[in-house]
C-alpha positions as CSV (number, residue, x, y, z in Angstrom):
1,M,109.6,133.6,89.9
2,T,112.9,135.1,90.5
3,F,114.9,134.9,93.7
4,C,118.2,136.1,95.0
5,K,120.9,133.5,94.5
6,S,123.4,135.3,96.7
7,D,122.9,135.8,100.4
8,S,124.1,139.3,101.1
9,F,122.4,139.4,104.5
10,W,124.6,136.8,106.1
11,N,128.4,136.4,105.9
12,G,130.2,134.1,103.4
13,A,132.7,133.3,106.1
14,A,132.2,132.4,109.8
15,L,134.6,135.1,111.1
16,G,134.9,134.9,114.9
17,C,133.4,131.4,115.2
18,P,135.0,129.1,117.8
19,V,137.5,126.8,116.3
20,A,135.8,123.6,117.6
21,L,132.5,124.6,115.9
22,R,134.0,125.4,112.4
23,P,134.0,121.8,111.1
24,W,130.2,121.6,111.8
25,L,129.5,125.0,110.2
26,H,131.6,124.4,107.1
27,D,130.6,120.8,106.3
28,H,128.7,120.7,102.9
29,G,127.2,117.3,103.4
30,S,124.1,116.2,105.2
31,L,124.1,117.6,108.8
32,T,121.6,114.8,109.7
33,Q,124.0,112.1,108.4
34,R,127.0,113.7,110.3
35,I,125.1,113.7,113.6
36,Q,123.8,110.2,113.0
37,Q,127.4,109.0,112.6
38,R,128.3,110.4,115.9
39,C,125.5,109.2,118.2
40,G,123.6,106.1,119.1
41,K,120.1,107.5,118.6
42,F,119.1,110.4,116.3
43,T,115.6,111.9,116.5
44,V,113.8,114.9,115.0
45,Q,111.4,116.8,117.3
46,P,109.0,119.0,115.2
47,V,107.9,122.3,116.9
48,H,106.2,124.1,114.1
49,N,105.0,123.2,110.6
50,G,102.7,125.6,108.8
51,L,102.2,129.2,107.5
52,A,104.1,131.9,109.3
53,R,105.6,135.4,108.8
54,I,109.2,135.0,108.0
55,A,112.1,137.5,108.4
56,Y,112.6,140.2,105.9
57,D,116.0,138.8,104.7
58,E,114.4,135.3,104.2
59,A,111.6,136.8,102.2
60,A,114.1,138.7,100.0
61,L,116.1,135.5,99.3
62,L,113.0,133.6,98.4
63,G,111.5,136.3,96.2
64,I,108.5,136.6,98.5
65,A,106.9,140.0,99.3
66,P,107.7,141.2,102.8
67,R,105.0,140.4,105.4
68,R,103.4,137.7,103.1
69,L,102.9,134.4,104.8
70,A,105.3,131.6,103.8
71,W,105.5,127.9,104.8
72,S,107.8,127.3,107.7
73,R,109.1,124.2,109.5
74,E,111.0,124.3,112.7
75,V,112.5,121.2,114.4
76,F,115.1,120.3,117.0
77,L,117.6,117.6,116.0
78,Y,118.5,115.3,118.9
79,A,121.5,113.1,119.5
80,D,121.1,110.6,122.2
81,G,118.3,112.5,123.8
82,Q,120.1,115.9,123.8
83,P,119.0,118.7,121.4
84,V,122.1,119.7,119.3
85,V,120.6,121.8,116.4
86,F,117.5,124.0,115.9
87,A,116.6,123.9,112.2
88,H,114.3,126.4,110.4
89,S,113.2,125.8,106.8
90,T,111.0,128.1,104.7
91,C,109.7,128.4,101.1
92,A,106.9,130.2,99.3
93,Y,103.5,128.6,99.9
94,E,102.9,127.9,96.2
95,H,106.0,125.7,96.1
96,L,104.6,123.7,99.0
97,R,101.7,122.7,96.8
98,G,104.1,121.9,93.9
99,T,107.8,121.3,93.9
100,W,108.3,121.0,97.6
101,K,105.0,119.2,98.4
102,T,106.8,116.3,100.2
103,M,107.9,118.8,102.8
104,R,104.5,119.0,104.3
105,G,104.4,115.4,105.4
106,L,107.9,115.0,106.8
107,G,106.7,114.9,110.4
108,N,109.6,113.7,112.6
109,R,111.8,112.7,109.6
110,S,114.8,114.9,108.8
111,L,114.7,117.3,105.9
112,G,118.2,116.1,105.0
113,S,116.8,112.7,104.1
114,L,115.0,114.4,101.3
115,L,117.5,117.1,100.2
116,F,120.6,114.9,100.0
117,T,119.0,112.0,98.2
118,H,117.2,113.8,95.4
119,P,119.5,114.1,92.4
120,M,117.9,117.3,91.1
121,V,118.3,119.4,94.3
122,I,121.0,122.0,94.0
123,R,122.5,123.6,97.0
124,Q,123.8,127.2,97.0
125,P,126.9,128.2,99.1
126,L,126.7,128.3,102.9
127,H,126.4,131.6,104.7
128,F,126.9,132.2,108.4
129,K,125.8,134.4,111.3
130,A,126.4,134.7,115.0
131,L,122.8,135.0,116.3
132,R,122.3,137.4,119.3
133,A,119.2,137.9,121.4
134,H,117.5,140.3,118.9
135,H,117.5,137.8,116.0
136,P,114.2,136.0,115.4
137,L,116.0,132.6,115.2
138,H,118.0,133.1,118.4
139,L,117.3,130.0,120.5
140,G,115.9,132.1,123.5
141,R,113.3,133.7,121.2
142,A,112.6,130.5,119.2
143,L,112.0,128.4,122.4
144,T,109.7,131.0,123.9
145,R,107.8,131.4,120.6
146,Q,107.5,127.8,119.5
147,V,107.6,125.7,122.6
148,G,106.1,128.2,125.0
149,L,108.9,128.0,127.6
150,K,109.7,131.0,129.8
151,P,112.7,132.9,128.6
152,D,115.9,131.6,130.2
153,P,118.1,134.6,131.2
154,Q,121.2,132.5,130.6
155,I,120.2,131.6,127.0
156,A,119.0,135.1,126.3
157,H,122.6,136.5,126.5
158,E,124.3,133.6,124.6
159,T,125.4,133.9,121.0
160,F,124.5,130.9,118.8
161,W,126.2,130.3,115.5
162,A,124.1,129.4,112.5
163,R,124.5,128.6,108.9
164,R,122.0,128.7,106.0
165,S,121.8,128.0,102.4
166,L,119.3,127.9,99.6
167,F,118.3,124.7,98.0
168,T,116.5,124.7,94.6
169,L,114.5,122.1,92.9
170,H,113.1,122.9,89.4
171,G,113.8,126.6,90.1
172,A,111.8,126.7,93.4
173,P,113.9,127.9,96.3
174,L,113.9,126.5,99.9
175,L,115.9,128.2,102.6
176,V,117.4,126.0,105.3
177,T,118.9,127.6,108.5
178,E,120.6,125.5,111.1
179,V,121.4,126.9,114.6
180,F,124.0,125.0,116.5
181,L,123.6,124.4,120.2
182,P,126.7,124.1,122.3
183,E,125.9,120.5,122.9
184,I,126.9,119.7,119.3
185,L,130.5,119.8,120.5
186,Q,129.9,116.9,122.9
187,L,129.4,114.5,119.9
188,K,132.2,112.1,119.1
């Protein structure tokens, strides 16, 4: 299987990102570990884990035909009871039965606990995007779709910064996207 190693759909630089958020976006280490170091209690709240239609640009990066179902996991990362990140991960279904099989049983454990401890996992460069209301991973849309909440007009007009990168293991790509909530800036 071939896949695109370069993300031409998102930006290689976080131009226009608020200064206070830049250290969070540009950190190449484990986001989970960074949050854990800045809070008393870290938790993961799963909201979706299963087959789903993914965005066209995600399918292109993963080498999956458009409109084909892929495996998708969506969670909220909480710091001291407050959601600070919405994380979306996806890979081809056949890799879920092979290379990425441990992903299926993560439950409320963080993906970072797997990605940053496995010596064979390779991370591609980070790419960034300011998500507006029309984007499928915008928090207003994600909350409505996954949690079943009514759309919040205030959230609908907010821009949320996100980063994503491809991780590969034995040539199998996994795309991880992290959307930062404003509450991330409240951490020490």
